[in-house]
Structures are given as structure tokens and as C-alpha cells.
C-alpha positions in Angstrom: 0.1 0.4 -0.2 1.7 3.3 -1.1 0.3 6.9 0.6 0.9 10.0 -1.5 2.3 13.1 0.9 -0.8 15.0 1.6 -1.3 18.5 2.1 -0.1 18.7 5.8 3.1 17.5 4.6 2.5 13.4 5.9 2.1 10.3 3.9 -2.1 10.0 2.8 -4.0 7.1 1.1 -5.6 8.0 -2.1 -9.0 7.1 -2.0 -11.6 6.3 -4.4 -15.2 5.8 -3.7 -17.1 3.9 -6.5 -20.9 3.7 -7.2 -22.0 0.3 -8.6 -23.1 0.1 -12.1 -22.1 3.3 -12.9 -19.2 3.9 -15.5 -17.2 4.7 -12.4 -16.7 1.4 -11.1 -15.5 -0.2 -14.2 -11.9 0.0 -13.3 -10.3 -3.2 -11.1 -9.0 -3.4 -7.9 -5.6 -3.8 -10.0 -6.0 -0.5 -12.4 -7.2 1.5 -9.5 -3.6 0.4 -7.5 -2.0 1.0 -11.0 -3.4 4.6 -10.6 -2.3 5.4 -7.7 -5.4 4.5 -5.4 -4.8 2.6 -2.1 -8.2 2.8 -0.8 -11.2 1.9 -2.2 -14.8 2.6 -0.8 -17.6 1.0 -2.7 -20.1 3.1 -1.4 -23.4 1.3 -1.9 -22.9 -2.7 -2.5 -23.8 -3.6 0.8 -26.9 -1.3 0.5 -27.7 -3.2 -2.9 -27.2 -6.6 -1.8 -29.2 -6.0 1.5 -31.9 -4.2 -0.5 -32.2 -7.4 -2.4 -32.3 -10.0 0.4 -35.3 -7.6 2.0 -37.0 -7.9 -1.2 -36.4 -11.5 -1.2 -37.9 -11.6 2.2 -40.9 -9.2 1.6 -41.7 -11.3 -1.8 -41.4 -14.9 1.0 -43.4 -13.3 3.9 -46.2 -11.9 1.3 -46.2 -15.2 -0.6 -46.0 -17.7 2.3 -46.3 -16.1 5.7 -43.5 -17.5 7.8 -40.2 -16.6 7.9 -39.1 -20.3 7.7 -39.7 -20.4 4.5 -36.5 -18.5 3.9 -33.6 -20.8 3.3 -30.2 -19.6 3.6 -31.4 -16.8 6.1 -29.3 -15.7 9.0 -30.1 -17.1 12.0 -30.8 -14.8 15.0 -28.6 -16.2 16.8 -25.9 -16.1 14.1 -27.0 -11.9 13.8 -27.2 -11.4 18.0 -23.7 -12.8 18.0 -22.6 -11.0 14.2 -23.8 -7.4 16.4 -22.8 -8.4 19.6 -26.4 -7.9 20.7 -25.5 -9.3 24.2 -23.6 -5.9 24.8 -26.9 -3.7 23.7 -28.7 -5.9 26.0 -26.3 -4.8 29.1 -26.4 -1.1 28.1 -30.2 -1.4 27.9 -30.8 -3.4 31.3 -27.8 -0.8 33.1 -29.2 2.3 31.5 -33.6 1.4 31.3 -35.4 3.7 33.5 -38.7 1.9 34.3 
């Protein structure tokens, strides 16, 4: 990873932010690296992927009426561990006023 000197004189990364399915997003990571970029942000990649999952879940719930029909979905236990839900439960317990 290479950093270019910035206005402060310190080495700073050269950053590019890409939006999926646009002409600007056409270069590969290797091509961007050759152009001097050391950090590539994919601005809406995760949002678009999540939206597809949301649409699938909405259609399944609308058509079938049960979440169990969503083959391959993340389990609640795995989700809870991924977002460290237990930590939020402790925080809520410690700060609830009712």
C-alpha cells in the first residue's frame, strides 16, 4: 500500500469511492492500484445486496406468510452474535429507567 504526501506533508492514502453499476465503477482493484489509489470504497455495494435480500424476504413473507421459508437466512443466534447483541442488552438493562 502506497501513500502520497498530503497538504499537511504527512503521507495520506489516495482514496476513491465507487458506486456500483456506473461507468466510474468499471476499473478493477488492480487498475485502481496502478492509478495510485490505496483505498477503494464501494459506496452502495452492501446496500444493494441488502436490498435484494429484503425484497426476497418481503416476497416470501407475502406469498407464504412464514419466515421459515427463507432458505439460507442468517439465524437469529448468529445475527445476535455478529452484532454483539448481548452487549446492547446489558447497556439497556443498565440504563433503563422503568
